[in-house]
Structure formats: structure tokens, C-alpha cells
OpenMM code with the backbone's topology and positions (N, CA, C; nanometers):
from openmm import Vec3, app, unit

residues = "MET ASN ARG LEU LEU GLU LEU TYR LYS LYS SER VAL ILE PRO LYS MET LYS GLU LYS PHE GLY PHE LYS ASN ASP LEU ARG VAL PRO LYS LEU ASP LYS ILE ILE VAL GLY VAL GLY ILE SER SER SER ILE SER ASP SER LYS MET VAL GLU ALA ILE GLU ARG ASN LEU MET ALA ILE THR GLY GLN LYS PRO VAL ALA THR LEU ALA LYS LYS ALA ILE SER GLY PHE LYS ILE LYS LYS GLY GLN GLN VAL GLY LEU LYS VAL THR LEU ARG GLY LYS ARG MET TYR ASP PHE LEU ASP LYS LEU ILE ASN ILE ALA LEU PRO ARG THR LYS ASP PHE LYS GLY VAL SER SER SER PHE ASP GLY ARG GLY ASN LEU THR LEU GLY PHE LYS GLU GLN ILE ALA PHE PRO GLU VAL SER GLU GLY ALA THR GLU LEU PHE GLY LEU GLU ILE THR ILE THR THR THR THR LYS GLU ASP LYS GLU ALA LYS GLU LEU LEU THR LEU MET GLY MET PRO PHE LYS GLU".split()
positions = [
    Vec3(3.7887, -0.6231, 2.1500),
    Vec3(3.6824, -0.5145, 2.1850),
    Vec3(3.7161, -0.4122, 2.1269),
    Vec3(3.5996, -0.3360, 2.0936),
    Vec3(3.6382, -0.1728, 2.0400),
    Vec3(3.7264, -0.0769, 2.1031),
    Vec3(3.7438, -0.0030, 2.0625),
    Vec3(3.8313, 0.1036, 2.1454),
    Vec3(3.7515, 0.1981, 2.2095),
    Vec3(3.6327, 0.2609, 2.1712),
    Vec3(3.5472, 0.3381, 2.2412),
    Vec3(3.4724, 0.2632, 2.3584),
    Vec3(3.4562, 0.1512, 2.3219),
    Vec3(3.3857, 0.0780, 2.4338),
    Vec3(3.4778, 0.0291, 2.5466),
    Vec3(3.5816, 0.0162, 2.5103),
    Vec3(3.7035, -0.0292, 2.6094),
    Vec3(3.7231, 0.1230, 2.6945),
    Vec3(3.7275, 0.2249, 2.6436),
    Vec3(3.7431, 0.3360, 2.6926),
    Vec3(3.6290, 0.3799, 2.7664),
    Vec3(3.5019, 0.3471, 2.7536),
    Vec3(3.3863, 0.3746, 2.8294),
    Vec3(3.4189, 0.2927, 2.9281),
    Vec3(3.4165, 0.1640, 2.9515),
    Vec3(3.4193, 0.0848, 3.0363),
    Vec3(3.5494, 0.0933, 3.1503),
    Vec3(3.6563, 0.1464, 3.1050),
    Vec3(3.7966, 0.1592, 3.1995),
    Vec3(3.8019, 0.3275, 3.2465),
    Vec3(3.7476, 0.3758, 3.1523),
    Vec3(3.7730, 0.5253, 3.2132),
    Vec3(3.6384, 0.6231, 3.2210),
    Vec3(3.5475, 0.5986, 3.1235),
    Vec3(3.4151, 0.6897, 3.1400),
    Vec3(3.3380, 0.6329, 3.2796),
    Vec3(3.2975, 0.5437, 3.3003),
    Vec3(3.2200, 0.4876, 3.4114),
    Vec3(3.2660, 0.5187, 3.5325),
    Vec3(3.4252, 0.5112, 3.5626),
    Vec3(3.4558, 0.5970, 3.6840),
    Vec3(3.4221, 0.7452, 3.7030),
    Vec3(3.4600, 0.8009, 3.5962),
    Vec3(3.4487, 0.9551, 3.6114),
    Vec3(3.3271, 0.9802, 3.6088),
    Vec3(3.2135, 0.9280, 3.5449),
    Vec3(3.0608, 0.9413, 3.5668),
    Vec3(3.0353, 0.9236, 3.7054),
    Vec3(3.0844, 0.8490, 3.7491),
    Vec3(3.0321, 0.7967, 3.8728),
    Vec3(3.0549, 0.8865, 3.9670),
    Vec3(3.2195, 0.9495, 3.9694),
    Vec3(3.2575, 1.0638, 4.0601),
    Vec3(3.1855, 1.1734, 4.0274),
    Vec3(3.1639, 1.1925, 3.9246),
    Vec3(3.1104, 1.3553, 3.8960),
    Vec3(2.9531, 1.3655, 3.9207),
    Vec3(2.8589, 1.2579, 3.8716),
    Vec3(2.7033, 1.2571, 3.9131),
    Vec3(2.6805, 1.2000, 4.0316),
    Vec3(2.7671, 1.1196, 4.0972),
    Vec3(2.7238, 1.0404, 4.2206),
    Vec3(2.6621, 0.9063, 4.2179),
    Vec3(2.6659, 0.8483, 4.1039),
    Vec3(2.6043, 0.7329, 4.0638),
    Vec3(2.6777, 0.6184, 4.1741),
    Vec3(2.5682, 0.5385, 4.2143),
    Vec3(2.5906, 0.4352, 4.2895),
    Vec3(2.6411, 0.3071, 4.2358),
    Vec3(2.5819, 0.2712, 4.1077),
    Vec3(2.6101, 0.1475, 4.0526),
    Vec3(2.6417, 0.1797, 3.8881),
    Vec3(2.7185, 0.1055, 3.8430),
    Vec3(2.7597, 0.1190, 3.7223),
    Vec3(2.6437, 0.1029, 3.6233),
    Vec3(2.5388, 0.0328, 3.6470),
    Vec3(2.4525, 0.0254, 3.5724),
    Vec3(2.3594, 0.1466, 3.5373),
    Vec3(2.3864, 0.2386, 3.6415),
    Vec3(2.2886, 0.3574, 3.6392),
    Vec3(2.3596, 0.4641, 3.5502),
    Vec3(2.5104, 0.4420, 3.5438),
    Vec3(2.5507, 0.5383, 3.4338),
    Vec3(2.5157, 0.5347, 3.3069),
    Vec3(2.4858, 0.6474, 3.2364),
    Vec3(2.4446, 0.6683, 3.1190),
    Vec3(2.5378, 0.5905, 3.0126),
    Vec3(2.4572, 0.5391, 2.8847),
    Vec3(2.5585, 0.4877, 2.7895),
    Vec3(2.4689, 0.5288, 2.6615),
    Vec3(2.5767, 0.4967, 2.5350),
    Vec3(2.4840, 0.5065, 2.4047),
    Vec3(2.3755, 0.3970, 2.4098),
    Vec3(2.2544, 0.4345, 2.3652),
    Vec3(2.1690, 0.3562, 2.3237),
    Vec3(2.1826, 0.3103, 2.1593),
    Vec3(2.1872, 0.3997, 2.0804),
    Vec3(2.1874, 0.4016, 1.9287),
    Vec3(2.2287, 0.5140, 1.8657),
    Vec3(2.2572, 0.5013, 1.7293),
    Vec3(2.2853, 0.5920, 1.6623),
    Vec3(2.1927, 0.5486, 1.5096),
    Vec3(2.1458, 0.6681, 1.5036),
    Vec3(2.0653, 0.6673, 1.3583),
    Vec3(2.0900, 0.7661, 1.2543),
    Vec3(2.1468, 0.7281, 1.1451),
    Vec3(2.2109, 0.7814, 1.0312),
    Vec3(2.0756, 0.8003, 0.9432),
    Vec3(2.0577, 0.9292, 0.9103),
    Vec3(1.9164, 0.9485, 0.8035),
    Vec3(1.9621, 1.0181, 0.6887),
    Vec3(1.8963, 0.9997, 0.5731),
    Vec3(1.9283, 1.0904, 0.4510),
    Vec3(1.7921, 1.1100, 0.3754),
    Vec3(1.7515, 1.2473, 0.3473),
    Vec3(1.6333, 1.2984, 0.2992),
    Vec3(1.6460, 1.2818, 0.1297),
    Vec3(1.5629, 1.2301, 0.0652),
    Vec3(1.5806, 1.1997, -0.0941),
    Vec3(1.4937, 1.2568, -0.1739),
    Vec3(1.4278, 1.3206, -0.0954),
    Vec3(1.3088, 1.4331, -0.1813),
    Vec3(1.3432, 1.4685, -0.3163),
    Vec3(1.4485, 1.5131, -0.3111),
    Vec3(1.4748, 1.5740, -0.4373),
    Vec3(1.5144, 1.5012, -0.5511),
    Vec3(1.5528, 1.3791, -0.5318),
    Vec3(1.5971, 1.3048, -0.6225),
    Vec3(1.4931, 1.1590, -0.6444),
    Vec3(1.3911, 1.1730, -0.5758),
    Vec3(1.2863, 1.0586, -0.5791),
    Vec3(1.2631, 1.0184, -0.7206),
    Vec3(1.2479, 1.1103, -0.8333),
    Vec3(1.2171, 1.0235, -0.9638),
    Vec3(1.3523, 0.9852, -1.0082),
    Vec3(1.4739, 0.9967, -0.9811),
    Vec3(1.6014, 0.9487, -1.0435),
    Vec3(1.6351, 0.8479, -0.9738),
    Vec3(1.5951, 0.6958, -1.0055),
    Vec3(1.6049, 0.5652, -0.9292),
    Vec3(1.7866, 0.5475, -0.8752),
    Vec3(1.8731, 0.6008, -1.0092),
    Vec3(2.0072, 0.5715, -1.0050),
    Vec3(2.0668, 0.6397, -0.8530),
    Vec3(2.0081, 0.7573, -0.8504),
    Vec3(2.0508, 0.8566, -0.7600),
    Vec3(2.0185, 0.7864, -0.6247),
    Vec3(1.9037, 0.7267, -0.6216),
    Vec3(1.8634, 0.6819, -0.4865),
    Vec3(1.9417, 0.5664, -0.4918),
    Vec3(1.9525, 0.4777, -0.5647),
    Vec3(2.0680, 0.3634, -0.5616),
    Vec3(2.2317, 0.3961, -0.5063),
    Vec3(2.2503, 0.5106, -0.5653),
    Vec3(2.3720, 0.5539, -0.5296),
    Vec3(2.3857, 0.6098, -0.4028),
    Vec3(2.2738, 0.6903, -0.3538),
    Vec3(2.3015, 0.7320, -0.2006),
    Vec3(2.2657, 0.6097, -0.1227),
    Vec3(2.1939, 0.5026, -0.1614),
    Vec3(2.1774, 0.3716, -0.0912),
    Vec3(2.3171, 0.2957, -0.0534),
    Vec3(2.3980, 0.3061, -0.1678),
    Vec3(2.5293, 0.2415, -0.1709),
    Vec3(2.6249, 0.3140, -0.0664),
    Vec3(2.6226, 0.4412, -0.0808),
    Vec3(2.7041, 0.5242, 0.0101),
    Vec3(2.6752, 0.5149, 0.1475),
    Vec3(2.5710, 0.5060, 0.1605),
    Vec3(2.5090, 0.5061, 0.2996),
    Vec3(2.5583, 0.3563, 0.3817),
    Vec3(2.5302, 0.2644, 0.2868),
    Vec3(2.5912, 0.1560, 0.3226),
    Vec3(2.7180, 0.1204, 0.3699),
    Vec3(2.7952, 0.1812, 0.2534),
    Vec3(2.9612, 0.1918, 0.2899),
    Vec3(2.9681, 0.2795, 0.3998),
    Vec3(2.9296, 0.3822, 0.4271),
    Vec3(2.9579, 0.4457, 0.5515),
    Vec3(2.9178, 0.3881, 0.6935),
    Vec3(2.8100, 0.3322, 0.6848),
    Vec3(2.7603, 0.2597, 0.8399),
    Vec3(2.7933, 0.1064, 0.8322),
    Vec3(2.7861, 0.0596, 0.7280),
    Vec3(2.8185, -0.1040, 0.7215),
    Vec3(2.6992, -0.1788, 0.7500),
    Vec3(2.5906, -0.1126, 0.7096),
    Vec3(2.4802, -0.1649, 0.7218),
    Vec3(2.3576, -0.1364, 0.6412),
    Vec3(2.2795, -0.2253, 0.5905),
    Vec3(2.1822, -0.1984, 0.4691),
    Vec3(2.0598, -0.0795, 0.5277),
    Vec3(2.0423, 0.0143, 0.4280),
    Vec3(1.9361, 0.1239, 0.5151),
    Vec3(1.8126, 0.0836, 0.4460),
    Vec3(1.7304, 0.1565, 0.5666),
    Vec3(1.5867, 0.1052, 0.5439),
    Vec3(1.5357, 0.2314, 0.4758),
    Vec3(1.4330, 0.1961, 0.3882),
    Vec3(1.3319, 0.3015, 0.3115),
    Vec3(1.2507, 0.3559, 0.4198),
    Vec3(1.2111, 0.5211, 0.4355),
    Vec3(1.1304, 0.6002, 0.5113),
    Vec3(1.0459, 0.6456, 0.4358),
    Vec3(0.9112, 0.6237, 0.4653),
    Vec3(0.7992, 0.6280, 0.3655),
    Vec3(0.7318, 0.7531, 0.4204),
    Vec3(0.6612, 0.8591, 0.3775),
    Vec3(0.5842, 0.9438, 0.3957),
    Vec3(0.4542, 0.8928, 0.4660),
    Vec3(0.4350, 0.9856, 0.5800),
    Vec3(0.3178, 0.9210, 0.6547),
    Vec3(0.1837, 0.9858, 0.6052),
    Vec3(0.1928, 1.1093, 0.5499),
    Vec3(0.0949, 1.1638, 0.4752),
    Vec3(0.1139, 1.2289, 0.3660),
    Vec3(0.0073, 1.2710, 0.2872),
    Vec3(0.0444, 1.3660, 0.1608),
    Vec3(0.0805, 1.5031, 0.1908),
    Vec3(0.1369, 1.5596, 0.1197),
    Vec3(0.1694, 1.7163, 0.1100),
    Vec3(0.2027, 1.7371, -0.0153),
    Vec3(0.0684, 1.8178, -0.0698),
    Vec3(0.0709, 1.8731, -0.2072),
    Vec3(0.1596, 1.9433, -0.2530),
    Vec3(0.2119, 2.0496, -0.1425),
    Vec3(0.3114, 2.1600, -0.1704),
    Vec3(0.4247, 2.0951, -0.2029),
    Vec3(0.4791, 1.9955, -0.1614),
    Vec3(0.5834, 1.9363, -0.2002),
    Vec3(0.5829, 1.7996, -0.2760),
    Vec3(0.4656, 1.7967, -0.3524),
    Vec3(0.4415, 1.6729, -0.4409),
    Vec3(0.4538, 1.5492, -0.3862),
    Vec3(0.4268, 1.5148, -0.2566),
    Vec3(0.4542, 1.4057, -0.2057),
    Vec3(0.3378, 1.3249, -0.1501),
    Vec3(0.3220, 1.1962, -0.1834),
    Vec3(0.1943, 1.1185, -0.1713),
    Vec3(0.2266, 1.0410, -0.0485),
    Vec3(0.1092, 1.0078, 0.0261),
    Vec3(0.1398, 0.9093, 0.1400),
    Vec3(0.1814, 0.7698, 0.0979),
    Vec3(0.2971, 0.7230, 0.1744),
    Vec3(0.3635, 0.5829, 0.1494),
    Vec3(0.4683, 0.6012, 0.0218),
    Vec3(0.5127, 0.7547, -0.0175),
    Vec3(0.6043, 0.7650, -0.0790),
    Vec3(0.7214, 0.7467, -0.0468),
    Vec3(0.8323, 0.7127, -0.0854),
    Vec3(0.9676, 0.6841, -0.0210),
    Vec3(1.0285, 0.8326, -0.0182),
    Vec3(1.0684, 0.8949, 0.1008),
    Vec3(1.1075, 1.0132, 0.1162),
    Vec3(1.2510, 1.0007, 0.1892),
    Vec3(1.2996, 0.8967, 0.2176),
    Vec3(1.4461, 0.8951, 0.2858),
    Vec3(1.4957, 0.7519, 0.3035),
    Vec3(1.6047, 0.7481, 0.3809),
    Vec3(1.6633, 0.5988, 0.3968),
    Vec3(1.7283, 0.6644, 0.5382),
    Vec3(1.7169, 0.5348, 0.6179),
    Vec3(1.7675, 0.5568, 0.7669),
    Vec3(1.8287, 0.4059, 0.7953),
    Vec3(1.9717, 0.4258, 0.8694),
    Vec3(1.9954, 0.3064, 0.9375),
    Vec3(2.0294, 0.3252, 1.0665),
    Vec3(1.9661, 0.2132, 1.1442),
    Vec3(1.9849, 0.2386, 1.3042),
    Vec3(2.1255, 0.1363, 1.3388),
    Vec3(2.1991, 0.2094, 1.4343),
    Vec3(2.3366, 0.1070, 1.4606),
    Vec3(2.3030, 0.0833, 1.5937),
    Vec3(2.3449, -0.0258, 1.6450),
    Vec3(2.3496, -0.0522, 1.7931),
    Vec3(2.4805, -0.1432, 1.7939),
    Vec3(2.5245, -0.1810, 1.9229),
    Vec3(2.6056, -0.2644, 1.9698),
    Vec3(2.7903, -0.2072, 1.9128),
    Vec3(2.8356, -0.3245, 1.8593),
    Vec3(2.9540, -0.3084, 1.8011),
    Vec3(2.9689, -0.1939, 1.6935),
    Vec3(2.8597, -0.1999, 1.5904),
    Vec3(2.8657, -0.1170, 1.4819),
    Vec3(2.8504, 0.0184, 1.5122),
    Vec3(2.7498, 0.0410, 1.6063),
    Vec3(2.7433, 0.1945, 1.6680),
    Vec3(2.8710, 0.2484, 1.7124),
    Vec3(2.9493, 0.1657, 1.8086),
    Vec3(3.0743, 0.2297, 1.8526),
    Vec3(3.1603, 0.2312, 1.7362),
    Vec3(3.1907, 0.1371, 1.6279),
    Vec3(3.2883, 0.1484, 1.5230),
    Vec3(3.2339, 0.3229, 1.4634),
    Vec3(3.1163, 0.3249, 1.4212),
    Vec3(3.0762, 0.4279, 1.3583),
    Vec3(3.1126, 0.5578, 1.4333),
    Vec3(3.0872, 0.5436, 1.5724),
    Vec3(3.1162, 0.7026, 1.6379),
    Vec3(3.2582, 0.6991, 1.6415),
    Vec3(3.3112, 0.5951, 1.6587),
    Vec3(3.4887, 0.6335, 1.6794),
    Vec3(3.5204, 0.7033, 1.5253),
    Vec3(3.4880, 0.6452, 1.4214),
    Vec3(3.5118, 0.6982, 1.2820),
    Vec3(3.4571, 0.8175, 1.2818),
    Vec3(3.3488, 0.8617, 1.3418),
    Vec3(3.2934, 1.0165, 1.3508),
    Vec3(3.3793, 1.0900, 1.3990),
    Vec3(3.4090, 1.0563, 1.5253),
    Vec3(3.4670, 1.1529, 1.5988),
    Vec3(3.6164, 1.1617, 1.5552),
    Vec3(3.6861, 1.0746, 1.5127),
    Vec3(3.8196, 1.0727, 1.4806),
    Vec3(3.8617, 1.1066, 1.3089),
    Vec3(3.7627, 1.0857, 1.2332),
    Vec3(3.8042, 1.0923, 1.0884),
    Vec3(3.6953, 1.1722, 1.0355),
    Vec3(3.5773, 1.1780, 1.0578),
    Vec3(3.4954, 1.2307, 0.9645),
    Vec3(3.4931, 1.3919, 0.9926),
    Vec3(3.4786, 1.4251, 1.1703),
    Vec3(3.4347, 1.5428, 1.1710),
    Vec3(3.5606, 1.6364, 1.1647),
    Vec3(3.7222, 1.5731, 1.1965),
    Vec3(3.8126, 1.6563, 1.1631),
    Vec3(3.8388, 1.6736, 1.0083),
    Vec3(3.7965, 1.6110, 0.9003),
    Vec3(3.7825, 1.6344, 0.7683),
    Vec3(3.6892, 1.7276, 0.7204),
    Vec3(3.6037, 1.7707, 0.8036),
    Vec3(3.4837, 1.8593, 0.7546),
    Vec3(3.5634, 2.0025, 0.7678),
    Vec3(3.5139, 2.0479, 0.6315),
    Vec3(3.5627, 2.2277, 0.6158),
    Vec3(3.5300, 2.3079, 0.7318),
    Vec3(3.6093, 2.4035, 0.7598),
    Vec3(3.5908, 2.4838, 0.8726),
    Vec3(3.5159, 2.4368, 1.0100),
    Vec3(3.5754, 2.3213, 1.0192),
    Vec3(3.5226, 2.2543, 1.1637),
    Vec3(3.5771, 2.3186, 1.2810),
    Vec3(3.4643, 2.3814, 1.3688),
    Vec3(3.5157, 2.4147, 1.4802),
    Vec3(3.4574, 2.3663, 1.6036),
    Vec3(3.4309, 2.2647, 1.5930),
    Vec3(3.3453, 2.1973, 1.7136),
    Vec3(3.1973, 2.1778, 1.6923),
    Vec3(3.1512, 2.0616, 1.7730),
    Vec3(2.9977, 2.0058, 1.7411),
    Vec3(2.9117, 2.0998, 1.8121),
    Vec3(2.8306, 2.1688, 1.7934),
    Vec3(2.7333, 2.2564, 1.8651),
    Vec3(2.6733, 2.1386, 1.9905),
    Vec3(2.6510, 2.2084, 2.1112),
    Vec3(2.6154, 2.1090, 2.2106),
    Vec3(2.4610, 2.1642, 2.2107),
    Vec3(2.4093, 2.1687, 2.1098),
    Vec3(2.2519, 2.1748, 2.1627),
    Vec3(2.1620, 2.0368, 2.1510),
    Vec3(2.1504, 1.9611, 2.2742),
    Vec3(2.0745, 1.8606, 2.2737),
    Vec3(1.9376, 1.8608, 2.2837),
    Vec3(1.8389, 1.7638, 2.2734),
    Vec3(1.6934, 1.8091, 2.2511),
    Vec3(1.6337, 1.8101, 2.3602),
    Vec3(1.6957, 1.8000, 2.4988),
    Vec3(1.6114, 1.8123, 2.6151),
    Vec3(1.6031, 1.6661, 2.6945),
    Vec3(1.6196, 1.5543, 2.6200),
    Vec3(1.6132, 1.4195, 2.6510),
    Vec3(1.7333, 1.3553, 2.6356),
    Vec3(1.8559, 1.4117, 2.6243),
    Vec3(1.9932, 1.3502, 2.6279),
    Vec3(2.0213, 1.3055, 2.4973),
    Vec3(2.0054, 1.3248, 2.3869),
    Vec3(2.0169, 1.3077, 2.2473),
    Vec3(2.0685, 1.4340, 2.1566),
    Vec3(2.1597, 1.4140, 2.0861),
    Vec3(2.2285, 1.4782, 2.0125),
    Vec3(2.1973, 1.4545, 1.8483),
    Vec3(2.1855, 1.5662, 1.7974),
    Vec3(2.1704, 1.5434, 1.6377),
    Vec3(2.2724, 1.6366, 1.5711),
    Vec3(2.3373, 1.5666, 1.4943),
    Vec3(2.4626, 1.6524, 1.4022),
    Vec3(2.3882, 1.6241, 1.2468),
    Vec3(2.4183, 1.7495, 1.1826),
    Vec3(2.4057, 1.7434, 1.0113),
    Vec3(2.5280, 1.7682, 0.9504),
    Vec3(2.5389, 1.7190, 0.8493),
    Vec3(2.6738, 1.6959, 0.7360),
    Vec3(2.6116, 1.7204, 0.6121),
    Vec3(2.6909, 1.8425, 0.5654),
    Vec3(2.6269, 1.8849, 0.4193),
    Vec3(2.6539, 1.8066, 0.3116),
    Vec3(2.7649, 1.7156, 0.3137),
    Vec3(2.8062, 1.6643, 0.2294),
    Vec3(2.8833, 1.5177, 0.3004),
    Vec3(2.8714, 1.4120, 0.2557),
    Vec3(2.9350, 1.2756, 0.2817),
    Vec3(3.0383, 1.2316, 0.2674),
    Vec3(3.1131, 1.3429, 0.1935),
    Vec3(3.2505, 1.2860, 0.1600),
    Vec3(3.3646, 1.3216, 0.2654),
    Vec3(3.2847, 1.3854, 0.3871),
    Vec3(3.3877, 1.3600, 0.4941),
    Vec3(3.4068, 1.2203, 0.5375),
    Vec3(3.3584, 1.1366, 0.5217),
    Vec3(3.3833, 0.9743, 0.5627),
    Vec3(3.4726, 0.9060, 0.4605),
    Vec3(3.5677, 0.8294, 0.5205),
    Vec3(3.6630, 0.7893, 0.4121),
    Vec3(3.6285, 0.6649, 0.3255),
    Vec3(3.5002, 0.6189, 0.3477),
    Vec3(3.4493, 0.5119, 0.2615),
    Vec3(3.3875, 0.5649, 0.1255),
    Vec3(3.3742, 0.7029, 0.1165),
    Vec3(3.2967, 0.7495, -0.0026),
    Vec3(3.4440, 0.8397, -0.0757),
    Vec3(3.4376, 0.7928, -0.1919),
    Vec3(3.5726, 0.8438, -0.2644),
    Vec3(3.5676, 1.0145, -0.2827),
    Vec3(3.6891, 1.0588, -0.3083),
    Vec3(3.6678, 1.2203, -0.3326),
    Vec3(3.5839, 1.2538, -0.4663),
    Vec3(3.5990, 1.1738, -0.5489),
    Vec3(3.5331, 1.2067, -0.6732),
    Vec3(3.3733, 1.1738, -0.6762),
    Vec3(3.3045, 1.1564, -0.5708),
    Vec3(3.1724, 1.1307, -0.5891),
    Vec3(3.1112, 1.2250, -0.6393),
    Vec3(3.0256, 1.2067, -0.7210),
    Vec3(2.9314, 1.2866, -0.7955),
    Vec3(2.8175, 1.3329, -0.7187),
    Vec3(2.7352, 1.2129, -0.6730),
    Vec3(2.6296, 1.2141, -0.5985),
    Vec3(2.6431, 1.2746, -0.4530),
    Vec3(2.6316, 1.4106, -0.4563),
    Vec3(2.6517, 1.4598, -0.2807),
    Vec3(2.5400, 1.4589, -0.2252),
    Vec3(2.5189, 1.4545, -0.1091),
    Vec3(2.4043, 1.4164, -0.0426),
    Vec3(2.4447, 1.4753, 0.1219),
    Vec3(2.3426, 1.5114, 0.2074),
    Vec3(2.3805, 1.5633, 0.3487),
    Vec3(2.3022, 1.4353, 0.4185),
    Vec3(2.3816, 1.4360, 0.5453),
    Vec3(2.3506, 1.3370, 0.6425),
    Vec3(2.2862, 1.3755, 0.7598),
    Vec3(2.2137, 1.3400, 0.8477),
    Vec3(2.1477, 1.3557, 0.9779),
    Vec3(2.1810, 1.2347, 1.0649),
    Vec3(2.2807, 1.2616, 1.1586),
    Vec3(2.3227, 1.1584, 1.2480),
    Vec3(2.2630, 1.2026, 1.3755),
    Vec3(2.2022, 1.1170, 1.4588),
    Vec3(2.1366, 1.1200, 1.5824),
    Vec3(2.2010, 1.0314, 1.6599),
    Vec3(2.2693, 1.0616, 1.7946),
    Vec3(2.2884, 1.0100, 1.8708),
    Vec3(2.2254, 0.9984, 2.0184),
    Vec3(2.1888, 0.8775, 2.0366),
    Vec3(2.0755, 0.8443, 2.1493),
    Vec3(2.1538, 0.7934, 2.2913),
    Vec3(2.1091, 0.8429, 2.3741),
    Vec3(2.1961, 0.8077, 2.5196),
    Vec3(2.0805, 0.7463, 2.5939),
    Vec3(2.1316, 0.6715, 2.6924),
    Vec3(2.0355, 0.6169, 2.8127),
    Vec3(1.9441, 0.7356, 2.9076),
    Vec3(2.0288, 0.8444, 2.9097),
    Vec3(1.9765, 0.9479, 3.0110),
    Vec3(1.8847, 1.0222, 2.9503),
    Vec3(1.8330, 1.1153, 3.0412),
    Vec3(1.7117, 1.1999, 3.0130),
    Vec3(1.7593, 1.3428, 3.0141),
    Vec3(1.8958, 1.3430, 3.0683),
    Vec3(1.9574, 1.4902, 3.1269),
    Vec3(2.0641, 1.5054, 3.0228),
    Vec3(2.0558, 1.6258, 2.9878),
    Vec3(2.1301, 1.6867, 2.8700),
    Vec3(2.2895, 1.6939, 2.9275),
    Vec3(2.3259, 1.7380, 3.0713),
    Vec3(2.4510, 1.7697, 3.1260),
    Vec3(2.4914, 1.6185, 3.1179),
    Vec3(2.4454, 1.5062, 3.1937),
    Vec3(2.5004, 1.3888, 3.1666),
    Vec3(2.5337, 1.3366, 3.0264),
    Vec3(2.4593, 1.3662, 2.9205),
    Vec3(2.4907, 1.3208, 2.7642),
    Vec3(2.5979, 1.3941, 2.7093),
    Vec3(2.6088, 1.5241, 2.7589),
    Vec3(2.7495, 1.5787, 2.7137),
    Vec3(2.8324, 1.5332, 2.7706),
    Vec3(2.8500, 1.5395, 2.9060),
    Vec3(2.9627, 1.4751, 2.9721),
    Vec3(2.9911, 1.3264, 2.9114),
    Vec3(2.8979, 1.2256, 2.8925),
    Vec3(2.9169, 1.1121, 2.8334),
    Vec3(2.9879, 1.1084, 2.7230),
    Vec3(2.9495, 1.2104, 2.6426),
    Vec3(3.0172, 1.2269, 2.4943),
    Vec3(3.1588, 1.2890, 2.4686),
    Vec3(3.1677, 1.3946, 2.5779),
    Vec3(3.2988, 1.4657, 2.6103),
    Vec3(3.3943, 1.3648, 2.6332),
    Vec3(3.3758, 1.2704, 2.7413),
    Vec3(3.4784, 1.2044, 2.7789),
    Vec3(3.5019, 1.0703, 2.6957),
    Vec3(3.4065, 1.0381, 2.6042),
    Vec3(3.4517, 0.9684, 2.4892),
    Vec3(3.5142, 1.0194, 2.3407),
    Vec3(3.5384, 1.1518, 2.3642),
    Vec3(3.6046, 1.2511, 2.2699),
    Vec3(3.5418, 1.3330, 2.1710),
    Vec3(3.4058, 1.3588, 2.1966),
    Vec3(3.3516, 1.4311, 2.1187),
    Vec3(3.3980, 1.5721, 2.1370),
    Vec3(3.4325, 1.6311, 2.0138),
    Vec3(3.4997, 1.7873, 2.0255),
    Vec3(3.3767, 1.8658, 2.0102),
    Vec3(3.3478, 1.9257, 2.1297),
    Vec3(3.2169, 2.0422, 2.1597),
    Vec3(3.2831, 2.1834, 2.1124),
    Vec3(3.1784, 2.2686, 2.0931),
    Vec3(3.2024, 2.4033, 2.0715),
    Vec3(3.2493, 2.4776, 2.2278),
    Vec3(3.3330, 2.5577, 2.2316),
    Vec3(3.3362, 2.6144, 2.4079),
    Vec3(3.2157, 2.7163, 2.4004),
] * unit.nanometer
topology = app.Topology()
chain = topology.addChain("A")
for resn in residues:
    res = topology.addResidue(resn, chain)
    for name in ("N", "CA", "C"):
        topology.addAtom(name, app.Element.getBySymbol(name[0]), res)
């Protein structure tokens, strides 16, 4: 069993039930999914760059990314409807917990000038983090020439930001004071 999933079942559920007064274990919020996305609009014309980003994203998440397409044309950005503008991976289950464990214990501490994660939730219990460079993850070599940013969205089953923050704090997410 995954380390974070075991922590959730043995420690987080009882503490959340005590703090928020949940009567049932199934009422306690849990992680629903983690979405890792990359925008590739600047490198659309360079197919080798897109392939490199796809390889790196697959190495980081352990899952093949899916292309995200433009919903409508935007002439100011020279984007056509249906054109590939990004890549994303949706993680659930064991891979989700493995990725979160790696994010909390390896990637965030390796980030330059890291002082904690901003606790700005979206009002529905979801947290989005941005990475300027993917080299904080151990799967990407230090000498990577193709640097790109990542957007990581952690989705929980709760609709309350307080509950989501407490859940992630108990799982080890280092929030700013």
C-alpha cells in the first residue's frame, strides 16, 4: 500500500472526523484526482520540442499525456480552432498518491527559494500549483535543455477550502504561514 494512502487511512481520517465532526469515514474528504498540465503554445511549430515535453511529462507522471486542443480560434495568438495548445495527464488511484508523495517530499523542497505553498484554493476545495521549470522532479535530468512550466491541480471531494487545506496539511503539504 502507498505510504500516503496508509497515512490517510490511519491518521488523517480520525483527525478530520474529530476536527470537523464527521460521523462517517466516507464523509471525510479525500483526494479525487491530480491534473498535471503543460501549455505548449510557444513551441507548437517545433515538433521535436513537443515530443520532448511529452517524454518528460510521461517520465514525471508515469502516464501518457493527452493533447489539449483549442476550443476556438484566437487571431491575436495565431491559434486556430482544434490546434494543439497543451498536454495534460489526469492521475487517479495509486499513481495519484505516488505523484503527490513525490511532489511533497522531493519536488517542492528542490524548488529554488521555496518558502511553502500558497494556500489560495479556488473556493471549491481545489488547489493549483505552478512550476516554472520541470527540473525539480528527479525523473528529469539536470542537463535538460527543454525547460517548460507545469500546472498541477489537486482536486478533492470536498467543497470547503478549510477542509481541503486541513486534508492536504495532514498529508504533509507545506503551506506558507
